[in-house]
C-alpha positions as CSV (number, residue, x, y, z in Angstrom):
1,M,117.8,84.0,91.5
2,L,120.9,82.2,92.8
3,L,120.7,79.5,90.2
4,E,120.3,82.0,87.4
5,S,123.4,83.9,88.8
6,R,125.3,80.6,88.1
7,G,124.2,80.6,84.4
8,L,121.3,78.2,84.7
9,K,118.0,78.6,83.0
10,V,115.1,78.3,85.5
11,A,111.4,77.8,85.0
12,M,108.9,78.1,87.9
13,M,105.5,76.7,88.6
14,K,102.9,77.2,91.3
15,L,100.4,74.4,92.1
16,D,97.4,75.8,94.0
17,P,95.1,73.2,95.6
18,Y,92.0,75.5,95.7
19,L,89.0,74.6,93.4
20,N,88.8,78.1,91.8
21,V,89.9,77.8,88.2
22,D,92.1,80.9,89.0
23,P,92.1,83.7,91.6
24,G,90.5,86.2,89.3
25,T,87.1,86.2,91.0
26,M,88.5,86.0,94.6
27,N,88.2,88.9,97.0
28,P,91.7,90.5,97.5
29,F,91.0,90.6,101.2
30,Q,91.1,86.8,101.2
31,H,93.7,86.0,98.6
32,G,95.8,89.2,98.0
33,E,96.4,90.6,94.5
34,V,95.8,88.8,91.2
35,Y,98.9,88.8,89.1
36,V,98.6,88.8,85.3
37,T,101.0,87.3,82.9
38,D,101.8,88.4,79.3
39,D,99.5,85.8,77.8
40,G,96.6,87.0,79.9
41,V,96.3,84.5,82.7
42,E,95.1,85.6,86.1
43,T,97.4,83.9,88.7
44,D,98.4,83.7,92.3
45,L,100.5,86.6,93.6
46,D,103.4,84.3,94.1
47,L,104.1,84.5,90.3
48,G,104.8,88.1,90.9
49,H,107.5,87.2,93.4
50,Y,109.0,84.8,90.8
51,Y,109.0,87.6,88.2
52,R,110.6,90.3,90.5
53,F,113.5,88.0,91.5
54,T,114.2,86.1,88.3
55,N,114.1,86.0,84.5
56,T,111.9,82.9,84.5
57,P,109.4,82.6,81.7
58,L,105.8,82.9,83.1
59,S,102.7,81.9,81.3
60,K,99.5,79.8,81.6
61,L,101.9,76.8,82.1
62,S,103.3,78.3,85.3
63,S,100.0,78.4,87.3
64,I,97.9,75.3,88.0
65,T,94.9,75.0,90.3
66,S,92.8,72.0,91.4
67,G,89.9,73.7,89.5
68,Q,91.8,73.6,86.2
69,I,92.9,69.9,86.8
70,Y,89.4,68.6,87.7
71,N,87.8,70.7,84.9
72,E,90.1,69.2,82.3
73,V,89.7,65.6,83.5
74,I,85.9,66.0,83.5
75,K,86.0,67.4,80.0
76,R,88.0,64.5,78.8
77,E,85.6,62.0,80.5
78,R,82.7,63.7,78.7
79,R,84.5,63.4,75.4
80,G,85.0,59.7,76.0
81,E,88.8,59.9,76.1
82,Y,89.1,57.4,79.0
83,S,87.5,54.6,77.0
84,G,84.7,54.0,79.6
85,K,87.1,53.5,82.5
86,T,86.1,54.7,86.0
87,V,87.7,58.1,86.4
88,Q,89.5,58.5,89.7
89,V,91.9,60.8,91.6
90,I,94.6,58.2,91.1
91,P,95.6,57.8,88.3
92,H,93.6,60.4,86.3
93,I,94.0,63.5,88.4
94,T,97.6,62.8,89.4
95,N,98.5,62.0,85.8
96,E,97.0,65.3,84.6
97,I,99.1,67.1,87.2
98,Q,102.3,65.3,86.1
99,Q,101.5,66.1,82.4
100,R,101.3,69.8,83.3
101,I,104.6,69.6,85.2
102,T,106.3,68.1,82.1
103,A,104.7,70.7,79.8
104,C,106.1,73.5,81.9
105,S,109.6,72.0,81.9
106,Q,109.5,71.7,78.1
107,Q,108.3,75.1,77.2
108,S,111.7,75.8,75.8
109,D,114.7,73.6,75.1
110,D,117.2,75.4,77.3
111,I,115.5,75.0,80.7
112,D,117.9,73.4,83.2
113,V,115.7,73.5,86.4
114,L,112.0,73.6,87.0
115,L,111.2,74.8,90.5
116,I,107.7,73.8,91.6
117,E,105.9,75.3,94.6
118,I,102.9,73.5,96.1
119,G,100.6,75.9,97.9
120,G,98.8,75.2,101.2
121,T,100.1,73.1,104.1
122,V,101.1,69.5,104.6
123,G,98.0,67.7,105.7
124,D,95.5,69.8,103.7
125,I,92.9,67.4,102.1
126,E,92.8,69.4,98.9
127,A,96.6,69.2,98.5
128,M,96.8,65.4,98.7
129,P,96.5,64.8,94.9
130,F,99.3,67.2,94.3
131,L,101.6,65.6,96.9
132,E,100.7,62.1,95.5
133,A,101.5,63.3,92.0
134,I,104.9,64.6,93.2
135,R,105.6,61.3,94.9
136,Q,104.9,59.4,91.7
137,F,106.9,61.9,89.6
138,R,109.9,61.6,91.9
139,N,109.8,57.8,91.6
140,E,109.8,58.1,87.8
141,H,112.6,60.6,87.7
142,Y,114.5,59.8,90.8
143,E,117.9,61.0,89.6
144,D,116.5,64.4,88.4
145,C,114.3,65.4,91.4
146,I,114.8,66.7,94.9
147,N,112.2,67.6,97.5
148,I,112.5,70.8,99.5
149,H,110.3,71.2,102.6
150,L,109.7,74.8,103.7
151,T,108.7,74.8,107.4
152,Y,108.0,77.3,110.2
153,V,110.2,77.1,113.2
154,P,108.6,79.2,116.0
155,Y,110.4,81.1,118.7
156,I,108.6,81.3,122.0
157,E,109.5,84.8,123.3
158,S,108.5,84.2,127.0
159,A,110.5,81.0,127.2
160,G,113.4,82.2,125.0
161,E,113.1,78.9,123.2
162,T,113.0,77.7,119.6
163,K,110.6,74.9,118.9
164,T,111.3,72.2,116.4
165,K,108.2,70.0,117.0
166,P,106.1,71.5,114.2
167,T,108.9,70.7,111.8
168,Q,109.2,67.2,113.1
169,H,105.5,66.7,112.8
170,S,105.1,68.1,109.2
171,T,108.1,66.1,108.1
172,Q,106.5,62.9,109.6
173,A,103.3,63.8,107.8
174,L,105.2,64.0,104.5
175,R,106.9,60.6,105.1
176,N,103.6,59.0,105.8
177,I,102.5,59.7,102.2
178,G,105.8,58.6,100.8
179,I,107.7,61.9,100.5
180,S,111.1,62.4,102.2
181,P,112.6,65.9,102.1
182,D,116.1,66.2,100.8
183,F,116.4,69.8,102.2
184,I,114.6,71.6,104.9
185,I,114.4,75.4,104.8
186,C,113.4,76.9,108.1
187,R,111.3,80.0,108.2
188,C,112.2,81.6,111.5
189,R,112.5,84.9,113.3
190,K,116.3,84.8,113.8
191,A,119.1,82.5,112.7
192,L,119.0,79.1,114.2
193,S,121.7,77.8,116.5
194,Q,123.7,74.8,115.3
195,E,122.1,72.8,118.1
196,V,118.7,73.4,116.8
197,K,119.8,72.6,113.2
198,D,121.4,69.3,114.5
199,K,118.1,68.4,116.2
200,I,116.1,69.0,113.0
201,S,118.6,67.0,111.0
202,L,118.4,64.0,113.5
203,F,114.6,63.8,113.8
204,C,113.8,64.7,110.2
205,N,116.4,62.4,108.6
206,V,118.3,65.0,106.5
207,P,122.0,65.8,106.5
208,K,123.0,68.6,108.8
209,S,124.2,70.6,105.7
210,A,120.7,70.3,104.3
211,V,119.0,72.3,107.1
212,I,118.9,75.9,105.9
213,D,117.9,79.1,107.7
214,A,115.4,81.5,106.2
215,F,115.3,84.1,109.0
216,D,113.8,87.6,109.0
217,V,116.0,90.1,107.1
218,K,116.4,93.6,108.6
219,N,116.3,95.9,105.6
220,S,114.8,94.3,102.5
221,I,113.4,91.0,101.3
222,Y,116.0,91.3,98.5
223,E,118.7,90.5,101.1
224,L,117.4,86.9,101.3
225,P,119.4,85.5,98.3
226,L,122.6,86.8,99.8
227,N,121.8,84.9,103.1
228,F,121.1,81.7,101.2
229,Y,124.3,82.2,99.2
230,K,126.3,82.4,102.5
231,E,124.8,79.0,103.4
232,E,125.8,77.7,100.0
233,L,122.2,76.6,99.2
234,D,122.6,77.1,95.5
235,Q,125.8,75.1,95.4
236,K,124.1,72.3,97.4
237,L,121.2,72.2,95.1
238,C,123.4,72.0,92.0
239,H,125.4,69.2,93.6
240,A,122.2,67.3,94.5
241,L,120.9,67.7,90.9
242,K,124.3,66.9,89.3
243,L,124.3,70.3,87.6
244,P,127.5,72.3,86.7
245,I,128.5,74.6,89.5
246,K,129.6,77.9,87.8
247,E,130.8,81.0,89.6
248,A,127.9,83.1,90.9
249,S,127.6,86.7,89.9
250,L,126.0,88.7,92.7
251,E,127.8,92.1,92.5
252,K,124.8,94.0,91.2
253,L,122.6,92.6,94.0
254,E,125.2,93.4,96.6
255,K,125.4,97.0,95.4
256,I,121.6,97.4,95.5
257,I,121.5,96.1,99.1
258,E,124.2,98.5,100.1
259,T,122.0,101.3,98.6
260,V,119.1,100.1,100.7
261,K,121.2,100.1,103.9
262,N,122.6,103.6,103.2
263,P,120.0,105.7,101.4
264,K,120.7,109.4,100.6
265,G,117.3,110.5,101.7
266,E,113.7,109.6,102.4
267,I,110.4,110.1,100.7
268,T,106.8,109.2,101.6
269,V,104.1,108.0,99.3
270,G,100.4,107.9,100.1
271,I,98.3,105.0,98.7
272,A,94.6,105.6,98.6
273,G,93.0,102.2,97.9
274,K,90.1,100.0,98.7
275,Y,92.1,97.0,100.0
276,V,94.9,98.6,101.9
277,E,94.1,96.7,105.1
278,H,95.5,93.6,103.4
279,Q,99.2,94.1,102.7
280,D,99.3,91.6,99.8
281,A,96.3,93.2,98.0
282,Y,98.6,95.7,96.2
283,K,101.9,93.7,96.5
284,S,103.2,94.4,93.1
285,V,102.4,98.2,93.5
286,F,104.3,98.3,96.8
287,E,107.3,96.5,95.3
288,A,107.4,98.6,92.1
289,L,107.5,101.7,94.3
290,Y,110.4,100.2,96.3
291,H,112.2,99.4,93.0
292,G,111.9,103.0,91.9
293,A,113.1,104.4,95.2
294,I,116.1,102.0,95.4
295,A,117.1,103.1,91.9
296,A,117.1,106.7,93.1
297,G,119.0,105.8,96.2
298,Y,116.1,106.7,98.5
299,K,114.3,105.1,101.4
300,L,110.6,104.8,100.7
301,N,107.9,105.2,103.4
302,I,104.4,104.1,102.5
303,K,101.3,105.5,104.2
304,T,98.0,103.9,103.3
305,F,94.6,105.5,103.3
306,E,91.3,103.6,103.0
307,S,89.6,105.3,100.2
308,H,86.1,104.8,101.5
309,L,87.1,106.7,104.6
310,I,88.6,109.7,102.8
311,E,85.2,110.9,101.5
312,N,84.1,111.3,105.1
313,Y,87.0,113.4,106.3
314,K,85.8,116.9,107.3
315,D,89.3,118.2,106.7
316,L,90.7,116.2,103.8
317,E,94.2,117.9,103.8
318,E,94.6,117.4,107.5
319,N,93.9,113.7,107.2
320,I,96.0,112.8,104.2
321,K,98.8,115.4,104.2
322,G,102.4,114.7,104.7
323,C,103.2,112.7,101.6
324,D,105.4,113.6,98.7
325,G,103.1,111.9,96.2
326,Y,100.0,109.8,96.0
327,L,99.2,106.7,94.1
328,V,95.6,105.4,93.5
329,P,95.7,101.7,92.5
330,G,93.2,99.5,90.7
331,G,90.0,98.1,92.1
332,F,86.3,97.4,91.3
333,D,82.9,98.9,92.0
334,S,81.8,102.0,93.8
335,R,83.1,101.6,97.4
336,G,85.8,104.2,97.9
337,W,85.3,105.7,94.5
338,N,84.6,109.2,95.9
339,G,87.7,109.0,98.1
340,K,89.8,108.3,95.1
341,L,88.3,111.3,93.2
342,L,89.1,113.5,96.2
343,T,92.7,112.3,96.3
344,A,93.1,113.1,92.6
345,K,91.5,116.6,93.1
346,Y,93.8,117.2,96.1
347,C,96.9,116.3,94.1
348,R,95.8,118.3,91.0
349,E,95.0,121.5,93.0
350,N,98.1,121.3,95.1
351,K,100.5,120.3,92.4
352,I,101.5,117.1,94.2
353,P,102.7,114.1,92.1
354,Y,99.9,111.7,91.4
355,F,100.0,108.2,89.8
356,G,96.7,106.5,88.9
357,I,96.7,102.9,87.9
358,C,93.6,101.4,86.1
359,L,90.8,102.6,88.3
360,G,93.2,105.3,89.5
361,M,93.5,106.6,86.0
362,Q,89.8,106.6,85.6
363,A,89.5,108.6,88.8
364,L,92.0,111.2,87.4
365,V,89.9,111.5,84.2
366,T,86.6,111.7,86.0
367,E,87.8,114.3,88.5
368,F,89.3,116.4,85.7
369,A,86.1,116.2,83.8
370,R,84.0,117.4,86.7
371,N,86.2,120.1,88.1
372,V,88.2,121.4,85.1
373,A,85.9,120.7,82.1
374,E,82.9,121.5,84.3
375,L,81.0,118.4,83.3
376,K,79.5,118.3,86.8
377,D,77.8,114.9,86.5
378,A,80.8,113.1,84.8
379,N,81.2,109.6,86.1
380,S,82.0,106.0,85.1
381,T,79.2,103.8,84.1
382,E,80.6,101.2,86.5
383,M,79.6,103.6,89.4
384,D,76.5,105.1,87.8
385,L,74.9,103.4,84.8
386,D,72.7,106.4,84.1
387,T,75.3,109.1,84.3
388,P,74.6,111.9,81.7
389,N,78.4,112.3,81.1
390,P,79.9,108.8,81.0
391,V,83.6,109.8,80.6
392,I,84.4,106.1,81.5
393,S,82.3,103.4,79.9
394,L,82.3,99.6,79.4
395,L,84.5,98.2,76.7
396,S,82.4,97.3,73.7
397,E,83.8,93.8,73.8
398,Q,82.5,93.4,77.4
399,K,78.8,94.3,76.8
400,K,77.6,90.7,76.3
401,V,80.0,89.1,78.8
402,Q,78.2,87.1,81.5
403,D,80.9,85.0,83.2
404,L,83.2,87.1,85.4
405,G,86.2,84.8,85.5
406,G,88.9,85.3,82.8
407,T,86.7,87.6,80.7
408,M,88.3,91.1,81.1
409,R,90.8,92.6,78.8
410,L,93.8,90.6,80.1
411,G,97.5,90.3,79.2
412,S,100.0,92.3,77.2
413,Y,98.9,94.8,74.5
414,P,101.0,97.3,72.5
415,C,100.7,101.0,73.2
416,E,101.7,104.0,71.1
417,L,103.2,106.9,73.0
418,E,103.0,110.6,72.0
419,K,106.4,112.2,71.8
420,G,106.9,115.0,74.3
421,S,104.7,113.5,76.9
422,K,105.7,112.4,80.4
423,A,105.1,108.8,79.4
424,Y,107.4,109.1,76.4
425,E,110.1,110.7,78.5
426,A,109.9,107.8,80.9
427,Y,110.0,105.0,78.4
428,K,112.1,106.6,75.7
429,S,110.2,104.6,73.1
430,E,107.2,105.1,70.8
431,I,105.8,101.6,71.2
432,I,105.6,99.8,74.6
433,H,103.9,96.6,75.8
434,E,102.0,96.5,79.1
435,R,99.7,94.1,80.9
436,H,96.0,94.8,81.4
437,R,93.2,93.7,83.7
438,H,90.1,95.9,83.2
439,R,86.5,96.1,81.7
440,Y,86.0,99.8,81.4
441,E,87.8,102.4,79.2
442,F,88.0,106.1,78.5
443,N,85.0,107.3,76.4
444,N,86.4,109.0,73.2
445,E,83.3,111.1,72.8
446,Y,84.8,113.3,75.5
447,K,88.3,113.4,74.0
448,E,88.0,116.8,72.3
449,I,86.5,118.7,75.3
450,L,88.9,117.3,77.8
451,E,92.0,117.8,75.7
452,S,90.9,121.4,75.1
453,K,90.9,121.9,78.9
454,G,94.4,120.5,79.4
455,L,94.2,116.7,79.6
456,K,96.7,114.9,77.3
457,L,95.8,111.4,76.1
458,S,99.5,110.4,75.6
459,G,99.2,106.7,75.1
460,K,96.8,104.8,72.9
461,L,96.3,101.1,72.1
462,E,98.4,100.5,68.9
463,N,96.3,100.9,65.7
464,N,93.3,101.8,67.9
465,T,91.7,104.8,69.6
466,I,91.5,103.2,73.1
467,C,93.2,105.5,75.6
468,E,95.9,103.9,77.6
469,I,97.6,106.9,79.3
470,A,96.2,110.2,80.5
471,E,98.3,113.2,81.8
472,V,97.3,116.6,83.2
473,I,99.4,119.1,81.2
474,D,99.5,121.9,83.8
475,H,100.9,119.8,86.6
476,P,104.5,118.7,87.6
477,W,103.6,115.0,87.4
478,M,100.0,113.7,87.2
479,V,99.8,110.5,85.1
480,G,97.3,107.7,84.9
481,T,97.6,104.4,83.1
482,Q,94.8,102.0,82.1
483,Y,97.2,99.1,82.2
484,H,99.1,97.8,85.3
485,P,102.8,98.8,85.0
486,E,103.5,97.3,88.4
487,F,103.4,93.8,87.0
488,K,106.5,94.3,84.9
489,S,108.8,96.0,87.5
490,K,111.8,94.2,88.9
491,L,114.5,94.9,91.4
492,M,117.2,94.7,88.7
493,K,115.0,96.6,86.2
494,P,112.6,99.1,87.8
495,H,109.6,100.1,85.8
496,P,110.2,103.5,84.0
497,L,107.0,105.1,85.2
498,F,107.7,104.2,88.8
499,K,111.2,105.6,88.5
500,E,109.8,108.9,87.1
501,F,107.1,109.0,89.8
502,V,109.7,108.6,92.5
503,Q,111.9,111.4,90.9
504,A,108.8,113.6,90.8
505,M,108.3,112.9,94.5
506,I,111.9,113.7,95.3
507,K,111.6,117.1,93.5
508,H,108.4,117.8,95.4
509,S,110.0,116.9,98.7
510,K,113.0,119.2,98.1
511,K,110.8,122.0,96.9
512,N,108.6,121.9,100.0
């Protein structure tokens, strides 16, 4: 973000050492959310961080795993492309990694800097080929590369002491495999004293000016660039890479942080989801909500509800009340499904703002079908394959799919909006493009009866009949989207639907 503020074009890349081809089949409890790019790649959630902070291009070139690398090398060996040579980690795996790095750096002609993050921890066995590839790449491009080591510097509360030994040991581990850090960024609870920085500099063999704090911020993670700016990190990086050092433009970010520090009010949103125990499982949703609240000048409080517990509450309202709006995010299979339906019903009956995303939109439709259109057995075939009223059913293109990984409707698709709808009022456009990750869709056989009862299907896949957005007409703000709008929200450009949802919550808060 800081480099972009100085007029540089930055590309970013995440190297993940795990053997999964991508995180698409991983449990969110283990790995957090799956972030989806425009070109339909399921990636690590860190690409979402990249997107929210920057204008970097993100695609299949931006996310590389050991699974992808080994898979490609084995395919080439089977095709005979190695001319009968013994295929080994060095040079074949490391060469493939370097080729991917080069491809990412060349995806457009105007890229000035490629920032590569290697996942995992120094010393991990599975990360060794990536670190070796980086060592080789640095030797080949010595004048154009620098190594930044991100390290944890713990503070021992009972002793009142900051410990640098872990940093010393991890730096030594890197040096043992031929990598010497040029900068060390210290993840820490509070700002490090100059004495501690000097110690790290001495024992880790980096200049004092190259030891940078990354301490906990008080109000928002979006303060972090300003802290790095104060330490002149971006200037130092530009100097080290021999890049032009233009004047930084951070006025907009500074104004936003001032809004965060001095909000004009507070609102509370309830999130009823299947994975709320894991704070990263809905990371993009949380951040998009914050973006909308910041744009409105409000502080946002988030209350989470485990959807599988909601269905067991004897007094639903008593257990989930106190929120100015409710959001039901995406998910898979039947656990917590009834809790999501009850949340949608509670919001519809009490005129409380409701935002349903993916499965949350399907919950909106199913609840409406059951309790307004009186289709008592209405359900999704994902939850009940034999339901007599399948208002949600499997996409036709999914019926013969057997592999789970990378086979859903993925990536960006165009959507046509109906004028006069809440969706149109938010976007101010007839055609939008949003990212998808789903297997099931609204069943158009129920379109006529549900619309006659007050459900508006306000967005459809362009030149198609697939429903993308559903709204309850007789309600202040009850909207569901089949796509995932959270993936396209940024601090500097909050997503229109999240902005409108926040405004609806503010109105509800004032009214009540």
